[in-house]
MARTORLO-961500 format. One line per field, with one value per residue (C-alpha): residue in one letter; residue number from 1; x, y, z. Coordinates in steps of 0.02 Angstrom, whole numbers, plus 32768, in hexadecimal, padded with zeros to 4 digits. Last residue first. Layout:
code	A, ... .
pos	NUM, ... .
east	X, ... .
north	Y, ... .
up	Z, ... .
// end
This chain:
code	X, X, X, X, X, X, X, X, X, X, X, X, X, X, X, X, X, X, X, X, X, X, X, X, X, X, X, X, X, X, X, X, X, X, X, X, X, X, X, X, X, X, X, X, X, X, X, X, X, X, X, X, X, X, X, X, X, X, X, X, X, X, X, X, X, X, X, X, X, X, X, X, X, X, X, X, X, X, X, X, X, X, X, X, X, X, X, X, X, X, X, X, X, X, X, X, X, X, X, X, X, X, X, X, X, X, X, X, X, X, X, X, X, X, X, X, X, X, X, X, X, X, X, X, X, X, X, X, X, X, X, X, X, X, X, X, X, X, X, X, X, X, X, X, X, X, X, X, X, X, X, X, X, X, X, X, X, X, X, X, X, X, X, X, X, X, X, X, X, X, X, X, X, X, X, X, X, X, X, X, X, X, X, X, X, X, X, X, X, X, X, X, X, X, X, X, X, X, X, X, X, X, X, X, X, X, X, X, X, X, X, X, X, X, X, X, X, X, X, X, X, X, X, X, X, X, X, X, X, X, X, X, X, X, X, X, X, X, X, X, X, X, X, X, X, X, X, X, X, X, X, X, X, X, X, X, X, X, X, X, X, X, X, X, X, X, X, X, X, X, X, X, X, X, X, X, X, X, X, X, X, X, X, X, X, X, X, X, X, X, X, X, X, X, X, X, X, X, X, X, X, X, X, X, X, X, X, X, X, X, X, X, X, X, X, X, X, X, X, X, X, X, X, X, X, X, X, X, X, X, X, X, X, X, X, X, X, X, X, X, X, X, X, X, X, X, X, X, X, X, X, X, X, X, X, X, X, X, X, X, X, X, X, X, X, X, X, X, X, X, X, X, X, X, X, X, X, X, X, X, X, X, X, X, X, X, X, X, X, X, X, X, X, X, X, X, X, X, X, X, X, X, X, X, X, X, X, X, X, X, X, X, X, X, X, X, X, X, X, X .
pos	420, 419, 418, 417, 416, 415, 414, 413, 412, 411, 410, 409, 408, 407, 406, 405, 404, 403, 402, 401, 400, 399, 398, 397, 396, 395, 394, 393, 392, 391, 390, 389, 388, 387, 386, 385, 384, 383, 382, 381, 380, 379, 378, 377, 376, 375, 374, 373, 372, 371, 370, 369, 368, 367, 366, 365, 364, 363, 362, 361, 360, 359, 358, 357, 356, 355, 354, 353, 352, 351, 350, 349, 348, 347, 346, 345, 344, 343, 342, 341, 340, 339, 338, 337, 336, 335, 334, 333, 332, 331, 330, 329, 328, 327, 326, 325, 324, 323, 322, 321, 320, 319, 318, 317, 316, 315, 314, 313, 312, 311, 310, 309, 308, 307, 306, 305, 304, 303, 302, 301, 300, 299, 298, 297, 296, 295, 294, 293, 292, 291, 290, 289, 288, 287, 286, 285, 284, 283, 282, 281, 280, 279, 278, 277, 276, 275, 274, 273, 272, 271, 270, 269, 268, 267, 266, 265, 264, 263, 262, 261, 260, 259, 258, 257, 256, 255, 254, 253, 252, 251, 250, 249, 248, 247, 246, 245, 244, 243, 242, 241, 240, 239, 238, 237, 236, 235, 234, 233, 232, 231, 230, 229, 228, 227, 226, 225, 224, 223, 222, 221, 220, 219, 218, 217, 216, 215, 214, 213, 212, 211, 210, 209, 208, 207, 206, 205, 204, 203, 202, 201, 200, 199, 198, 197, 196, 195, 194, 193, 192, 191, 190, 189, 188, 187, 186, 185, 184, 183, 182, 181, 180, 179, 178, 177, 176, 175, 174, 173, 172, 171, 170, 169, 168, 167, 166, 165, 164, 163, 162, 161, 160, 159, 158, 157, 156, 155, 154, 153, 152, 151, 150, 149, 148, 147, 146, 145, 144, 143, 142, 141, 140, 139, 138, 137, 136, 135, 134, 133, 132, 131, 130, 129, 128, 127, 126, 125, 124, 123, 122, 121, 120, 119, 118, 117, 116, 115, 114, 113, 112, 111, 110, 109, 108, 107, 106, 105, 104, 103, 102, 101, 100, 99, 98, 97, 96, 95, 94, 93, 92, 91, 90, 89, 88, 87, 86, 85, 84, 83, 82, 81, 80, 79, 78, 77, 76, 75, 74, 73, 72, 71, 70, 69, 68, 67, 66, 65, 64, 63, 62, 61, 60, 59, 58, 57, 56, 55, 54, 53, 52, 51, 50, 49, 48, 47, 46, 45, 44, 43, 42, 41, 40, 39, 38, 37, 36, 35, 34, 33, 32, 31, 30, 29, 28, 27, 26, 25, 24, 23, 22, 21, 20, 19, 18, 17, 16, 15, 14, 13, 12, 11, 10, 9, 8, 7, 6, 5, 4, 3, 2, 1 .
east	F3D3, F33F, F349, F2EF, F29A, F1EF, F231, F1CB, F13F, F161, F110, F05A, F03E, F007, EF5C, EF30, EE80, EE68, EDC8, EDBE, ED2B, ED03, EC7A, EC27, EBC3, EBD3, EC14, EC97, ECC1, ED4D, ED5E, EE07, EE5F, EEFE, EF6A, EFE3, F057, F0BE, F03B, EFB8, F01D, F051, EF9B, EF6C, EF27, EF0B, EE8B, EE75, EDDB, EDDD, ED63, ED19, EC82, EC98, ECC6, EC48, EC79, ED21, ED44, ED8B, ED6A, ED84, ED2E, ED9C, EE13, EE87, EF19, EEAE, EE78, EF2F, EF52, EEBB, EEF0, EF9C, EFF2, EF97, EFDA, F08C, F07B, F038, F0C2, F145, F19B, F24F, F23A, F287, F252, F1B7, F17C, F1A1, F138, F0A5, F0AF, F0A0, F01A, EFAC, EFA3, EF95, F022, F0A9, F134, F186, F17C, F185, F17B, F0DA, F0AF, F054, F085, F062, F061, F022, F049, EFF4, F02F, EFDA, F072, F082, F138, F16E, F118, F167, F214, F1FF, F1C3, F245, F21F, F259, F2E3, F33F, F3EC, F46E, F50C, F570, F519, F4CF, F48C, F3FB, F3CE, F316, F297, F283, F287, F21C, F19A, F18F, F196, F112, F104, F071, F076, EFDB, EFF3, EFA9, EFFB, F052, F082, F0D1, F12F, F173, F1A4, F20E, F267, F282, F2D4, F346, F381, F391, F3F8, F38D, F385, F2D9, F28A, F2CA, F25D, F1BC, F15C, F0AE, F077, EFC8, EF53, EE9D, EE20, ED7F, ECE9, EC71, ECA5, ED4F, EDFC, EE0A, EEBB, EF2D, EFBA, EFB2, F042, F0AE, F0A4, F0D1, F165, F19F, F18E, F1E8, F298, F2FD, F381, F3B4, F371, F2DC, F220, F211, F153, F0D3, F043, EF96, EF25, EE74, EE0A, EDC0, EDD6, EE3E, EE9D, EEC3, EF00, EF6C, EFB6, EFE1, F031, F090, F0DB, F10D, F168, F1BB, F1F6, F24B, F279, F1EF, F20E, F200, F157, F103, F048, EF9F, EEFC, EE6F, EDC3, EDBA, ED06, ED07, ED20, EDB9, EE04, EDDC, EE30, EECC, EECD, EEBA, EF54, EFBD, F024, F0E0, F0F3, F0D0, F029, EFB7, EEFD, EECD, EE3B, EDE0, ED96, ED25, ED03, EC7E, EBE5, EC29, EC9D, EC55, EC55, ED09, ED3D, ECE8, ED3A, EDDD, EDCC, ED96, EE2A, EEA2, EE64, EE69, EEFF, EEB0, EF0E, EFBA, F00B, EFAF, EF65, EF99, EF25, EF4E, EEE9, EEA3, EE5E, EDE3, EDA4, EE4B, EE4C, EE9F, EDFF, EDEA, EE9D, EE7D, EDDF, EE3E, EEC4, EE47, EDEA, EE88, EEBA, EE11, EDFF, EEA7, EE81, EDD4, EE0D, EE94, EF50, EFD3, F01A, F025, F0B9, F12D, F0FE, F110, F1C3, F1F9, F1AF, F1FE, F2AB, F29D, F26A, F2F7, F313, F2E5, F2C7, F214, F1AA, F116, F094, F0EF, F101, F055, EFF1, EFCA, EFE5, EF2F, EF1A, EFA7, EF8F, EFB2, EF44, EF19, EEA3, EEA5, EE0D, EE14, EE41, EDED, EE62, EE12, EE08, ED51, ED0D, EC5E, EBF9, EB47, EAB4, EA0F, EA62, EA61, EA86, EB3F, EB85, EBE7, EC8B, EC92, EC49, EC72, EBD9, EB8B, EC0F, EBC7, EB95, EAEF, EAEC, EB76, EB95, EC44, EC57, ECFB, ED9E, EE1A, EECF, EEF4, EEEA, EE3B, EE0C, ED5E, ECE0, EC44, EC29, EB75, EB06, EB42, EAFB, EB15, EB79, EBC1, EB52, EB6D, EBB9, EBA1 .
north	1D53, 1CE6, 1C87, 1BE0, 1BB7, 1B8D, 1B09, 1B07, 1A88, 19E7, 19E1, 19AB, 1908, 191B, 18F1, 1907, 18F6, 18E1, 1909, 18C4, 18ED, 18B1, 18CD, 196E, 19A1, 1A42, 19ED, 1993, 19D4, 198E, 19B4, 19A0, 1976, 191E, 19BA, 19C5, 1A22, 1A8D, 1AA3, 1AC1, 1B4E, 1B9E, 1BA0, 1BF4, 1BD2, 1B18, 1A8D, 1A65, 1A8D, 1A4B, 1A86, 1A57, 1ACB, 1AFE, 1BB6, 1C3E, 1CA6, 1C6C, 1BE3, 1B69, 1B1F, 1B42, 1ABE, 1A2A, 1A37, 19B2, 1A2B, 1AB1, 1A3B, 1A1B, 1AD5, 1AF8, 1A75, 1A23, 1AB0, 1B38, 1AED, 1AF7, 1BA9, 1BE5, 1B87, 1BDA, 1B6F, 1B36, 1A97, 1A1E, 1A65, 1ACB, 1A49, 19BD, 1A0E, 1A2B, 1976, 1938, 19BB, 1969, 18CB, 181B, 17F0, 17B2, 1733, 16A8, 170B, 16B8, 1607, 1635, 1699, 1728, 175E, 1806, 188C, 191B, 19C9, 1A3B, 1AB4, 1B12, 1B7B, 1C2F, 1C44, 1C63, 1BC3, 1B5C, 1BA3, 1B80, 1ACD, 1A95, 19DC, 197E, 18FB, 193A, 191C, 18BF, 1927, 1886, 17DC, 17FB, 1756, 1752, 1805, 17F4, 177D, 17C5, 1880, 1858, 1800, 1888, 191C, 18FA, 1990, 1996, 1A01, 1A35, 1A5D, 1B04, 1AE3, 1B8C, 1B81, 1AD5, 1B0B, 1BA2, 1B2B, 1AC9, 1B68, 1B97, 1AF0, 1AFD, 1BAA, 1B7A, 1ADD, 1A42, 19D7, 1A0E, 19EB, 1938, 1919, 193E, 18DC, 18E2, 192F, 196F, 197C, 19AE, 1981, 19E5, 198E, 19C8, 1A7C, 1ACD, 1A81, 1A52, 1A13, 1A88, 1A8F, 19D3, 19A6, 1A3B, 1A0C, 1955, 1984, 1A01, 197E, 18EF, 190F, 1870, 183A, 1881, 1897, 1828, 1831, 1883, 1884, 1815, 1842, 188A, 188C, 18C6, 185D, 1882, 17C9, 17E0, 1871, 180F, 1779, 17E9, 1838, 178D, 174C, 17EF, 17EA, 1735, 1763, 17F5, 178C, 1708, 1671, 16A9, 16E2, 179C, 177D, 174C, 1745, 1793, 17A7, 17F2, 17CC, 1710, 16D9, 1626, 165E, 16C1, 1624, 15C0, 1643, 163E, 1581, 1594, 1604, 156E, 156F, 1561, 161E, 163D, 1647, 16C0, 16E0, 177D, 1780, 1815, 1812, 1896, 1882, 184C, 184C, 17C0, 1759, 16B0, 16D7, 1712, 1679, 1604, 165D, 164A, 158E, 1578, 15DE, 157C, 14D7, 1517, 14B3, 140A, 138E, 13CD, 1477, 1500, 15A4, 160B, 168D, 1746, 17A0, 1850, 1875, 18F9, 191D, 1911, 194D, 18CD, 1867, 1860, 1822, 1798, 176D, 1763, 16F5, 1679, 1678, 1650, 15C4, 156E, 158A, 153A, 14A2, 148C, 149E, 141D, 1431, 13A8, 13E5, 1492, 145D, 143B, 14DE, 153A, 1500, 1522, 15D0, 15F9, 15C1, 162A, 16C2, 16B6, 1649, 1607, 154C, 1511, 14C2, 14A7, 14A5, 1524, 159E, 157A, 1603, 1663, 1618, 1622, 16CF, 1716, 17D1, 186A, 1905, 18F2, 197F, 19D8, 1A34, 1AF1, 1B32, 1B58, 1B69, 1B2B, 1B77, 1BA4, 1B33, 1B13, 1ABA, 1AF6, 1A94, 1AF2, 1B99, 1C39, 1CD7, 1CFB, 1D88, 1D2B, 1D2A, 1DAB, 1D6E, 1CF2, 1CCB, 1C52, 1BCA, 1B48, 1A91, 1AB3, 1B6A, 1B81, 1C16, 1C2B, 1C87, 1CE1, 1CF9, 1D4E, 1D13, 1D0B, 1C4C, 1C58, 1C3E, 1BF3, 1C3B, 1BDF, 1B76, 1B8D, 1B27, 1A75, 19DB, 1949, 18BA, 1898, 18C1, 1969, 1993, 1A49 .
up	3382, 33B3, 3456, 3452, 34F8, 34AF, 3438, 3396, 3395, 3335, 328A, 327A, 321C, 3168, 3122, 306A, 3027, 2F6B, 2F0F, 2E5E, 2DEE, 2D3E, 2CBC, 2CF6, 2C5D, 2BF9, 2B5D, 2BC5, 2C73, 2CDF, 2D98, 2DEB, 2E8E, 2E54, 2E69, 2DD7, 2E50, 2DD9, 2D51, 2DD7, 2E26, 2D81, 2D4A, 2DED, 2E9C, 2E9E, 2E8F, 2DD7, 2D6E, 2CBC, 2C38, 2B90, 2B8D, 2AD7, 2AD0, 2AAC, 2B42, 2B83, 2C02, 2B83, 2AD9, 2A20, 29B8, 2985, 28F3, 293E, 292F, 2980, 2A0A, 2A31, 2A35, 2AA3, 2B22, 2B26, 2AC6, 2B28, 2BC9, 2B8A, 2B4C, 2BF4, 2C52, 2BE3, 2B63, 2B77, 2B0F, 2B8E, 2C37, 2C0A, 2B8E, 2C09, 2C91, 2C1C, 2BE0, 2C93, 2CB1, 2C2E, 2C99, 2C53, 2CCE, 2C56, 2C6F, 2C0B, 2B69, 2ABE, 2B04, 2B60, 2BFB, 2BA3, 2AF3, 2AA2, 2B29, 2AC0, 2A82, 2A05, 297F, 28F0, 28C4, 28FE, 28CB, 297F, 29B7, 292C, 2951, 2A0A, 29F1, 2972, 2988, 2A21, 2A21, 2ABA, 2A73, 2ADD, 2AE9, 2B02, 2B09, 2A5C, 2A17, 2A92, 2A61, 2A3A, 2A85, 2B34, 2B0F, 2A78, 2AE3, 2B68, 2AF2, 2A70, 29FB, 2984, 28E6, 2885, 27CD, 2799, 26EF, 26E3, 279B, 2788, 26EB, 274A, 27D7, 275C, 2725, 27DC, 2801, 276A, 27A0, 2857, 283B, 2852, 28F0, 292C, 2884, 288F, 2928, 28CA, 2952, 2905, 2861, 283F, 27AB, 279A, 2713, 2705, 26B8, 2740, 2729, 2716, 2703, 264C, 2629, 25C9, 2647, 2663, 25ED, 261E, 26D5, 26BB, 264D, 26D1, 275C, 2703, 2743, 2729, 27A5, 284C, 28FD, 28DA, 28DE, 2834, 2834, 2889, 2819, 2837, 279E, 2779, 2706, 265B, 2635, 2597, 25E4, 2682, 261C, 25AE, 264A, 2692, 25F2, 25D5, 2683, 2665, 25C5, 261E, 26B1, 2642, 26AB, 2720, 27D4, 27AA, 2758, 27FC, 27E1, 27FD, 279E, 2805, 284A, 2866, 2849, 280A, 2755, 278A, 27D5, 2738, 26CA, 2736, 2722, 2666, 2663, 2691, 2730, 2714, 26FF, 27B6, 280E, 286A, 284E, 28B1, 292B, 2976, 2A25, 2A74, 2B2E, 2BA9, 2B38, 2ACD, 2B3B, 2B0D, 2A53, 2A52, 2AB5, 2A3A, 29A7, 2A04, 2A0D, 2958, 291D, 298A, 2947, 2893, 2855, 2875, 2806, 2832, 284B, 28A6, 286E, 2904, 294F, 295C, 29DF, 29D8, 2A84, 2AC0, 2B71, 2BCA, 2C7F, 2CF1, 2D06, 2C4A, 2C34, 2CB1, 2C52, 2BAE, 2BFC, 2C43, 2B9E, 2B3D, 2BB2, 2BA9, 2AED, 2AC7, 2B31, 2AE4, 2A30, 2A51, 2A69, 2A5B, 29B4, 2A02, 2A6D, 29DA, 2984, 2A29, 2A41, 298F, 298E, 2A36, 29FC, 295E, 29C3, 2A42, 2AD9, 2B84, 2B79, 2B69, 2BF3, 2B7D, 2C08, 2C75, 2BE5, 2B9A, 2BF1, 2B51, 2AA4, 2A69, 2AB6, 2A4C, 2A64, 29FA, 2A06, 2AC0, 2AF2, 2B9A, 2BDB, 2BD0, 2C7C, 2D22, 2DB7, 2E57, 2F06, 2EF0, 2E68, 2EAC, 2E26, 2E09, 2DC6, 2DCE, 2DB9, 2E1F, 2DBB, 2DA4, 2E0F, 2E95, 2E37, 2DAD, 2D09, 2C7F, 2C16, 2B9A, 2B97, 2B21, 2B2A, 2B82, 2BB1, 2C30, 2CA2, 2CEA, 2D8F, 2DA2, 2DFE, 2D8A, 2D91, 2CD6, 2CDA, 2D21, 2DD7, 2DED, 2E68, 2E2E, 2D92, 2D5B, 2CE4, 2CF4, 2C9E, 2D16, 2CCA, 2D78, 2E0B, 2E5F, 2F07, 2F39 .
// end
């Protein structure tokens, strides 16, 4: 049955779950009310036929840069490492307006929605010059326009050259979290303290780019110990998360495990970002080039609050990127040696967990944030990333893609062939 977009759904028919069961899923508004054997759910007013589709928790992107997205061909930067990318984007951003940033950001967010993301946490640069909040104003517009289609959180991002007052102004406008890049400061620990002090003064959550380098200072344990006593419950709760954490993946096992113990004690969320770190790290190591990922396996085995994201999309920090959760899934399996199940959890329920969003998926009581992909199993859809998908946000159908493939028939087998 073809349904109009934004239609509130009440029954999803014949879906294949990740565990192989074929079921009907009953929705009650924004919540999954029942998961029953296929064909047994009572008729609904608005049913979606998902026979031949795998039904999964919708993807969530815990670390995006919507304001930077789609600038690779505009900026025409050289290929290079993190410092090169920062320099190139800084020069390009001087030409950007609120309108140009908003247009690119919205296009990327809608592409992500179509691919299966229903929640995005995007960092937004506080820019140099007389109008440092252009990016903030642009992404606030995008968030407002896409209300009802997806959930968007914003993180104020700047280096140690941007005054604290600019962070304050961004938070006053409606940015949700304090961000930053302490590892790039002349004194990473002083900058870490500045950002944490700001978050504490404002009662704001924090999400920092952390130790995004193969060597140098290790700020993660200090970060974790500082936030360990933060209030987490209720409306005044303050959450903390650390993105990249590349340095953690280069440490000797004993030092790595000690840092992870601090992370666990603080309930600090960790976000791994394989595509961008695989691209940005290792340029100075032409032999035995390191992968640049954090310690994914050790974090998983320790039970850390862990999510995965794509980070940059077609900008100086990553020339590629498909806005597709299965791209990150593939890279996690290949470069971090996760299982397919683990990888998909990291881009869906794990990412939502880091973002402290309500638990979601095709389980009774879960938020109806769902992604249906044409295929026979989770392994199948992870391998093929079939473009035919249906995306459900808060029980509503918000995106559908149906792809038709035609292939010419192969030549008939010779009729006179003699088989041995």
